Legacy VTK file of the C-alpha trace (Angstrom):
# vtk DataFile Version 3.0
C-alpha trace
ASCII
DATASET POLYDATA
POINTS 139 float
47.256 63.115 6.768
45.093 60.039 6.529
44.441 58.550 3.117
40.941 57.047 2.723
40.861 53.286 2.067
39.390 52.027 -1.169
38.490 48.635 0.355
34.852 48.138 1.079
34.450 46.574 4.508
30.690 46.864 4.922
29.158 43.634 3.592
25.442 43.038 3.762
24.747 39.390 4.561
21.592 37.672 3.277
19.816 36.481 0.165
18.400 38.441 -2.670
14.825 37.852 -3.730
16.022 36.209 -6.961
18.221 33.726 -5.057
15.324 32.863 -2.774
12.955 32.341 -5.724
15.480 30.054 -7.445
15.846 27.953 -4.284
12.054 27.641 -3.925
11.748 26.637 -7.605
14.415 23.925 -7.213
12.673 22.515 -4.128
9.343 22.560 -5.999
10.792 20.652 -8.940
12.360 18.040 -6.648
9.058 17.596 -4.802
7.126 17.231 -8.066
9.490 14.467 -9.166
9.625 12.652 -5.803
5.924 12.696 -4.798
4.596 10.228 -7.429
7.354 7.752 -6.557
6.514 8.113 -2.884
2.797 7.474 -3.416
3.550 4.398 -5.544
5.823 3.099 -2.791
3.115 3.613 -0.147
0.494 1.800 -2.257
2.877 -1.082 -2.904
3.784 -1.432 0.763
0.104 -1.312 1.784
-0.593 -4.084 -0.745
1.573 -6.402 1.368
-1.062 -6.118 4.114
-3.675 -7.639 1.793
-1.276 -10.311 0.566
-0.320 -11.299 4.105
-3.932 -11.569 5.243
-4.964 -13.575 2.171
-2.221 -16.127 2.824
-3.047 -16.295 6.535
-6.728 -16.858 5.797
-5.870 -19.457 3.140
-3.955 -21.367 5.825
-6.961 -21.116 8.148
-9.171 -22.411 5.322
-6.877 -25.433 4.975
-7.106 -26.101 8.720
-10.894 -25.872 8.477
-10.892 -28.296 5.548
-8.824 -30.806 7.515
-11.253 -30.586 10.458
-14.579 -30.447 8.572
-13.779 -31.755 5.055
-15.203 -28.516 3.642
-14.073 -24.902 3.278
-16.117 -22.066 4.717
-17.381 -18.819 3.208
-17.917 -17.333 6.688
-14.919 -15.347 7.899
-16.159 -15.547 11.499
-15.839 -19.347 11.275
-12.135 -18.727 10.647
-11.878 -16.665 13.841
-12.320 -13.203 12.319
-14.560 -10.643 14.011
-16.674 -9.851 10.943
-17.695 -11.197 7.557
-16.223 -9.781 5.337
-12.970 -9.400 7.241
-11.366 -5.939 7.281
-7.549 -5.965 7.461
-5.673 -4.402 10.371
-5.234 -0.947 8.823
-8.468 -1.085 6.823
-6.807 -1.174 3.414
-8.594 -4.362 2.284
-11.884 -6.143 2.783
-11.500 -9.929 2.464
-14.248 -12.420 1.705
-14.450 -16.037 0.509
-16.331 -17.760 -2.268
-16.874 -21.514 -1.932
-17.537 -23.799 -4.916
-17.775 -27.482 -5.856
-19.625 -28.494 -2.718
-17.119 -26.824 -0.416
-14.030 -28.422 -1.934
-12.624 -25.227 -3.499
-12.384 -21.619 -2.391
-11.332 -18.223 -3.664
-10.332 -15.578 -1.147
-10.705 -12.055 -2.513
-9.145 -8.916 -1.024
-10.793 -5.737 -2.301
-8.986 -2.420 -1.815
-10.571 0.143 0.502
-9.917 3.839 1.120
-6.818 5.338 -0.492
-5.695 1.867 -1.582
-8.240 1.974 -4.448
-5.658 4.125 -6.278
-3.371 1.087 -6.602
-4.011 0.745 -10.336
-4.408 -2.835 -11.520
-4.065 -4.228 -8.008
-7.342 -3.242 -6.367
-8.526 -6.859 -6.210
-6.161 -9.623 -5.067
-7.156 -13.291 -4.969
-5.790 -16.636 -3.855
-7.415 -20.060 -4.170
-7.046 -23.482 -2.529
-4.284 -24.418 -4.987
-2.250 -21.360 -4.000
-2.817 -19.571 -7.317
-2.506 -15.820 -6.849
-3.964 -13.187 -9.151
-3.135 -10.744 -10.587
0.357 -12.230 -10.774
2.082 -8.857 -11.344
0.749 -7.544 -8.022
2.152 -10.330 -5.842
5.735 -10.258 -4.610
LINES 1 140
139 0 1 2 3 4 5 6 7 8 9 10 11 12 13 14 15 16 17 18 19 20 21 22 23 24 25 26 27 28 29 30 31 32 33 34 35 36 37 38 39 40 41 42 43 44 45 46 47 48 49 50 51 52 53 54 55 56 57 58 59 60 61 62 63 64 65 66 67 68 69 70 71 72 73 74 75 76 77 78 79 80 81 82 83 84 85 86 87 88 89 90 91 92 93 94 95 96 97 98 99 100 101 102 103 104 105 106 107 108 109 110 111 112 113 114 115 116 117 118 119 120 121 122 123 124 125 126 127 128 129 130 131 132 133 134 135 136 137 138
């Protein structure tokens, strides 16, 4: 005579709906925490494009001053394709202001597109003395 076993051998593998909902909620919370940090990182890294171009154009302004004894407000005179100059990825538009009979300049990079969300750093400037504003936005 065979005695029936009390061990249950039939296991159903898978997730319950509650377990699945908990996992989705945890992923949602992690995404909600991580996304703002990610967007701030992207804006900050895109800002380096504007900074780099401002410094490059400031160097070109100095070369122009050595050759002509005056700075230029025309970006095409510095070898750019347009005035104002648009940076490589289009995050900034850069233009120059000349003062004091061409002996001083201010290069201004104005944020374009999604970069306008870079609070407090939408306008970056550098002058002939190398002064950069706003200071908190420059690395």
